[in-house]
C-alpha positions in Angstrom: 17.5 -0.4 -19.2 14.8 -3.1 -19.3 14.7 -3.8 -23.1 17.8 -4.6 -25.1 15.7 -4.9 -28.3 13.3 -2.6 -30.1 9.6 -3.3 -30.1 6.7 -1.8 -32.0 2.9 -2.0 -32.1 -0.2 -0.4 -33.5 -1.2 1.5 -30.4 -4.6 2.8 -31.6 -6.5 2.0 -34.8 -10.0 3.6 -34.8 -10.5 2.7 -38.5 -10.6 4.4 -41.8 -11.0 8.2 -41.6 -9.6 8.3 -38.1 -6.0 8.6 -36.8 -3.9 5.6 -35.9 -0.6 5.4 -34.0 2.3 3.1 -34.5 4.5 3.2 -31.4 8.2 2.2 -31.2 10.4 1.9 -28.2 14.0 0.7 -27.6 17.6 1.4 -28.7 16.7 1.2 -32.4 14.0 3.9 -32.3 16.3 6.7 -33.4 17.5 4.8 -36.5 14.0 3.9 -37.4 12.8 7.5 -37.1 15.6 8.7 -39.5 14.9 5.9 -42.0 11.1 6.5 -42.1 11.2 10.4 -42.1 14.5 11.1 -43.8 15.8 13.1 -40.9 16.3 12.8 -37.1 13.4 14.5 -35.4 14.3 16.7 -32.4 12.9 15.3 -29.2 9.4 16.3 -28.1 8.8 18.2 -31.4 5.9 17.3 -33.7 6.8 17.0 -37.4 4.5 16.7 -40.4 6.4 14.5 -42.8 6.2 11.8 -45.5 6.6 8.3 -44.0 8.6 6.2 -46.6 9.0 2.6 -47.4 12.3 0.9 -48.2 12.2 1.8 -51.9 11.5 5.5 -51.0 7.8 5.3 -51.9 5.5 7.2 -49.6 3.4 5.0 -47.3 1.5 7.9 -45.8 1.9 11.5 -44.7 1.5 12.0 -41.0 3.0 13.2 -37.8 6.2 11.9 -36.2 7.1 12.6 -32.5 10.3 11.4 -30.9 10.9 11.2 -27.1 14.5 10.7 -26.0 15.3 8.5 -23.0 14.8 8.7 -20.1 12.0 11.3 -20.6 9.5 9.0 -22.2 6.7 6.7 -21.1 9.0 3.6 -21.1 12.2 5.4 -20.0 13.7 4.4 -23.4 13.8 6.2 -26.8 10.2 6.3 -28.1 8.9 7.1 -31.6 5.3 7.7 -32.3 4.0 7.8 -35.9 0.5 9.3 -36.2 -1.0 8.2 -39.5 -4.4 7.9 -41.2 -6.4 5.3 -39.3 -6.7 2.8 -42.2 -5.7 -0.7 -40.9 -4.0 -1.3 -44.2 -1.8 1.9 -43.8 -1.0 1.1 -40.2 0.0 -2.5 -41.0 2.2 -1.2 -43.8 3.9 1.1 -41.3 4.3 -1.6 -38.7 5.8 -4.0 -41.3 8.3 -1.3 -42.4 9.3 -0.6 -38.7 9.9 -4.3 -38.2 12.0 -4.5 -41.4 14.1 -1.8 -39.8 14.9 -4.0 -36.8 12.0 -3.9 -34.5 9.8 -6.8 -33.5 6.1 -6.8 -32.6 5.4 -6.1 -29.0 3.7 -8.5 -26.7 0.5 -7.4 -24.9 1.4 -4.9 -22.2 5.1 -4.9 -23.1 5.3 -1.1 -23.3 3.9 -0.8 -19.7 6.1 -3.6 -18.6 9.2 -1.7 -19.8 8.0 1.4 -18.0 7.7 -0.6 -14.8 11.1 -2.3 -15.2 12.7 1.1 -16.0 11.2 2.7 -12.9 8.8 5.0 -14.7 5.8 3.4 -13.1 5.3 1.0 -10.2 3.2 -2.1 -10.7 0.0 -0.6 -9.3 0.4 2.4 -11.6 1.0 0.1 -14.6 -2.2 -1.8 -13.8 -4.0 1.5 -13.6 -3.1 2.1 -17.3 -5.1 -1.0 -18.3 -7.9 -0.1 -15.8 -8.2 3.4 -17.4 -8.5 1.9 -20.9 -11.1 -0.6 -19.7 -13.1 1.7 -17.5 -16.8 1.0 -17.8 -18.0 4.1 -16.0 -17.0 7.7 -15.2 -16.3 6.8 -11.6 -14.1 3.9 -12.7 -12.1 6.2 -15.1 -11.6 8.8 -12.4 -10.5 6.2 -9.9 -8.0 4.6 -12.4 -6.5 8.0 -13.2 -5.9 8.6 -9.5 -4.1 5.2 -9.3 -2.1 6.1 -12.3 -1.2 9.4 -10.7 0.1 7.4 -7.7 -2.6 7.9 -5.0 -2.8 4.2 -4.2 1.0 3.7 -4.4 1.6 6.5 -1.9 -0.8 5.0 0.5 0.9 1.6 0.2 4.3 3.3 0.6 3.2 5.1 3.8 2.1 1.7 5.2 5.4 0.1 4.1 7.5 2.8 5.9 5.4 2.4 9.1 6.0 -1.3 8.9 9.8 -0.7 8.3 10.0 1.5 11.4 8.2 -1.2 13.5 10.6 -3.9 12.2 13.6 -1.7 13.0 12.4 -1.2 16.6 11.7 -4.9 17.1 15.0 -6.2 15.5 17.0 -3.6 17.5 15.5 -5.1 20.7 16.5 -8.6 19.5 20.0 -7.4 18.8 20.6 -6.3 22.3 19.2 -9.0 24.6 21.6 -8.2 27.4 19.9 -4.8 28.0 17.8 -4.7 31.2 15.0 -2.9 29.4 12.3 -5.2 28.2 11.8 -3.9 24.7 9.2 -6.5 23.8 6.8 -5.1 26.4 7.5 -1.5 25.6 4.4 0.6 24.9 6.0 2.0 21.7 5.9 -1.5 20.2 2.2 -2.2 21.1 1.1 1.3 20.1 3.0 1.0 16.8 1.3 -2.3 16.0 -2.1 -0.8 16.9 -1.5 2.3 14.7 -0.3 0.1 11.9 -3.4 -2.1 12.1 -5.7 1.0 12.0 -3.7 2.3 9.0 -4.1 -1.1 7.3 -7.8 -1.3 8.0 -8.4 2.1 6.4 -6.3 1.1 3.3 -8.1 -2.2 3.0 -11.5 -0.5 3.1 -10.4 2.0 0.4 -9.0 -0.8 -1.7 -12.2 -2.8 -1.6 -14.0 0.4 -2.7 -11.5 0.6 -5.5 -12.2 -3.0 -6.7 -15.9 -2.1 -6.7 -15.3 1.0 -8.8 -13.1 -1.0 -11.2 -15.3 -4.1 -11.6 -18.7 -2.6 -10.7 -20.9 -3.6 -7.9 -22.2 -7.2 -8.1 -25.8 -7.2 -6.9 -27.7 -10.5 -6.8 -31.5 -10.5 -6.7 -32.9 -13.4 -4.8 -36.2 -14.5 -3.2 -39.2 -16.8 -3.6 -40.9 -17.4 -6.9 -43.2 -14.6 -8.0 -41.9 -12.2 -5.4 -41.1 -9.7 -8.2 -37.4 -10.3 -8.8 -37.6 -10.1 -12.6 -39.8 -7.1 -12.4 -37.3 -5.4 -10.2 -34.4 -6.2 -12.6 -36.5 -4.7 -15.5 -37.3 -1.6 -13.5 -33.7 -0.9 -12.6 -32.5 -1.7 -16.1 -35.4 0.4 -17.6 -36.0 -2.4 -20.2 -37.8 -5.7 -20.4 -34.7 -7.8 -20.0 -36.4 -10.6 -17.9 -39.5 -12.5 -18.8 -42.3 -11.7 -16.2 -45.2 -14.0 -15.8 -47.5 -15.3 -13.0 -46.2 -18.8 -13.5 -43.7 -19.8 -10.7 -40.3 -20.9 -11.8 -40.2 -18.8 -15.0 -36.6 -17.8 -14.3 -34.4 -20.9 -14.6 -30.9 -19.5 -15.1 -29.0 -16.4 -13.9 -29.8 -13.4 -16.0 -27.2 -10.6 -15.8 -27.7 -6.9 -16.8 -25.2 -4.1 -16.4 -26.6 -0.7 -15.5 -24.9 2.7 -14.8 -26.2 4.7 -12.0 -24.8 8.3 -12.1 -21.5 7.1 -13.5 -21.3 4.0 -11.2 -21.4 0.6 -12.8 -23.6 -2.1 -11.2 -24.1 -5.6 -12.5 -27.5 -7.0 -11.6 -28.1 -10.8 -11.5 -31.6 -12.0 -11.5 -31.8 -15.6 -10.1 -34.3 -18.5 -10.0 -36.9 -18.4 -7.2 -35.7 -20.4 -4.2 -38.2 -23.1 -3.1 -38.5 -26.8 -2.9 -38.9 -28.4 -6.3 -38.6 -31.8 -8.0 -38.0 -30.2 -11.4 -34.5 -31.0 -12.4 -34.0 -27.8 -14.5 -35.5 -25.6 -11.8 -33.3 -27.2 -9.1 -30.2 -26.5 -11.2 -31.3 -22.9 -11.5 -31.6 -22.7 -7.7 -28.2 -24.2 -7.3 -26.8 -21.5 -9.6 -28.7 -18.8 -7.6 -27.1 -19.9 -4.3 -23.7 -20.0 -6.0 -24.3 -16.4 -7.3 -25.1 -15.3 -3.8 -21.8 -16.6 -2.5 -20.1 -14.2 -5.0 -22.3 -11.2 -4.3 -21.2 -7.7 -3.1 -24.9 -7.0 -2.4 -27.6 -9.6 -1.9 -31.1 -8.1 -2.7 -33.8 -10.2 -1.1 -37.2 -9.5 -2.6 -39.5 -10.5 0.2 -43.1 -10.5 1.2 -43.9 -9.2 4.7 -46.1 -12.2 5.6 -43.2 -14.6 4.9 -40.4 -12.3 6.0 -38.9 -14.5 8.8 -38.7 -17.5 6.5 -37.5 -15.4 3.5 -34.6 -14.0 5.6 -33.2 -17.6 5.8 -32.7 -17.5 2.0 -29.8 -15.1 2.6 -27.8 -17.8 4.5 -26.0 -18.5 1.2 -24.8 -14.9 1.0 -21.0 -14.2 0.8 -19.4 -13.2 4.1 -19.1 -9.4 4.2 -21.7 -8.9 1.6 -24.4 -6.2 2.2 -27.9 -7.5 2.7 -30.7 -5.5 1.2 -34.3 -6.6 1.9 -36.8 -5.2 -0.7 -40.4 -5.2 0.4 -42.0 -5.2 -3.1 -45.6 -4.5 -4.2 -46.4 -1.6 -1.9 -48.9 -0.6 -4.5 -51.0 -3.6 -3.2 -50.1 -3.4 0.5 -50.6 0.4 0.8 -47.3 0.7 2.6 -45.3 3.9 2.3 -42.0 4.0 0.4 -39.2 4.2 2.9 -35.8 2.9 4.0 -35.0 1.4 7.4 -32.1 -0.3 9.1 -32.8 -3.8 10.4 -31.8 -5.3 13.7 -29.1 -7.5 12.2 -27.6 -4.6 10.1 -29.5 -5.4 6.9 -31.2 -2.5 5.0 -34.9 -2.6 4.3 -36.5 -0.7 1.5 -40.2 -0.6 0.7 -41.0 0.0 -3.0 -43.1 -1.1 -6.0 -41.3 -2.4 -9.0 -44.5 -2.1 -11.0 -45.3 1.6 -10.3 -41.7 2.7 -9.6 -42.6 4.1 -6.1 -39.6 3.9 -3.9 -37.3 2.7 -6.7 -35.1 5.8 -6.3 -34.4 4.8 -2.7 -33.0 1.5 -4.0 -31.0 3.3 -6.7 -29.5 5.7 -4.1 -28.6 2.7 -1.8 -26.8 0.9 -4.7 -24.9 4.0 -5.6 -23.8 4.5 -2.0 -22.7 0.9 -1.7 -20.8 1.2 -5.0 -18.8 4.1 -3.6 -20.7 7.0 -5.3 -20.1 10.2 -3.2 -17.3 8.5 -1.3 -15.5 8.3 -4.6 -15.1 12.1 -4.8 -15.1 12.9 -1.1 -12.3 10.4 -0.3 -10.4 10.4 -3.6 -11.0 6.8 -4.3 -8.5 4.9 -6.5 -8.9 1.8 -8.7 -7.7 -1.5 -7.3 -7.7 -5.2 -8.1 -8.6 -8.3 -6.2 -4.9 -9.2 -5.9 -4.4 -6.0 -4.0 -7.1 -6.9 -1.5 -5.6 -10.4 -1.1 -2.2 -8.9 -0.5 -3.5 -6.6 2.2 -5.4 -9.4 3.8 -2.2 -11.4 3.9 -0.5 -8.4 5.6 -3.4 -8.3 8.2 -2.9 -12.0 8.9 0.9 -11.6 9.5 0.3 -8.6 11.8 -2.2 -10.7 13.8 0.4 -13.5 14.1 3.1 -11.0 15.1 0.9 -9.7 17.9 0.4 -13.2 19.2 4.1 -14.0 19.1 4.8 -10.8 21.1 2.2 -11.8 23.7 4.1 -15.1 24.1 7.5 -13.4 24.2 8.7 -15.0 21.0 10.2 -11.9 19.4 12.1 -13.7 16.7 8.9 -15.2 15.3 7.2 -11.8 15.6 10.0 -10.2 13.5 9.6 -12.9 10.9 5.9 -12.2 10.6 6.6 -8.5 10.2 9.1 -9.3 7.4 6.5 -11.5 5.7 3.9 -8.7 6.0 6.4 -6.3 4.4 6.9 -8.7 1.6 3.2 -9.1 0.9 2.8 -5.4 0.9 5.6 -4.9 -1.6 3.9 -7.2 -4.1 1.3 -4.6 -4.7 3.7 -2.0 -6.2 6.2 -4.6 -7.5 8.9 -3.9 -4.9 8.9 -7.7 -4.4 7.4 -9.6 -7.3 8.1 -12.8 -9.2 8.4 -13.1 -13.0 5.3 -15.3 -13.0 3.3 -12.6 -11.4 4.5 -9.9 -13.8 3.8 -12.2 -16.7 0.2 -12.8 -15.6 -0.4 -9.1 -15.0 1.0 -7.7 -18.3 -0.4 -10.5 -20.5 -3.9 -9.0 -19.7 -3.0 -5.7 -21.3 -3.8 -4.7 -24.9 -1.0 -4.6 -27.5 0.6 -1.2 -27.7 0.2 -0.4 -24.0 
């Protein structure tokens, strides 16, 4: 078992008039249950009882539920005390539990014990925190899929395919006297190709999962007075940004979170990009370019007459980010609202932030880029940036292994496959350091 001591925490405390929970786990949970309730509750039965202090006075009347190991969230004995939600009452209960031998839990320690006891893998444990922190319906559904193991099963399938490939290669290295040239066998090349395709699919799904968890980061950029702040206000449906005819009104990055049909999108309005001697405005433009380097979607608000020059403003955009060109003010140009795909892969949308014409086209595009529709059709799961980095490391090791095989250095190729397997195992915790676990679980709330 992971925990040799007993821990306790106030798991939920909605306030006076609600219901709060004090959760206890560890080898002392049975004795604490008997001391508080006066009897040993049967496992998985709900008891209404008096919860008593050390001098037998009643602290509260509530519900007690006991879960015997290993059939519990943590895999250890677990006691849950459902009491009135007053912070005073819950703190009295927590103090009494600690007097009976428990200690207060660290953030995330319940989920950490579940992981260490094999009840959850690391990706599932992270999904617990993601579900609690979900900022949209789509994010909550995706986190629940990860908690149910969808992401972990995809990682495990890739892990097994990688194991089979390693077995083939290392068997070839173990029998060098054989006349058959195993390193040039089509099974090895085909296996690497299938593995790469499987990895590409998982990496794309993981990136969608990060967007669902963190929300789509869309940065609005362009010349001064192109209508960037008006566009932010129109999408947010509020006057969040100051709109004037004076160039350079926006000096800093203004962020606004919006929800589009259950999908979270963070919009960042930035300073107009132009040549300026104003120190403050120049700093705003520096911050605008820095924001573009972190963008999932760069929204360039452009004027048709300056389009070729305006497109150069997107040079600061992050690699892999989607480029959206918004042709604003169609109420003045008499253009029709529409969506077109550009020659370089960018998406062009004609609209009017002032009248709202064509604004739905932009909303639908942002929802699509954030994974709306794909989320249900493909069963998207929540993921984190560290998962994407781990899969990118796997891709780098596979590419190196392919090169080593082309140069007939099978031992080096085998080492790259081993490193790839290690990077993949970090996602679910199959291979993980104590430092990594400490960083992950320290971000959880207390009681989870």
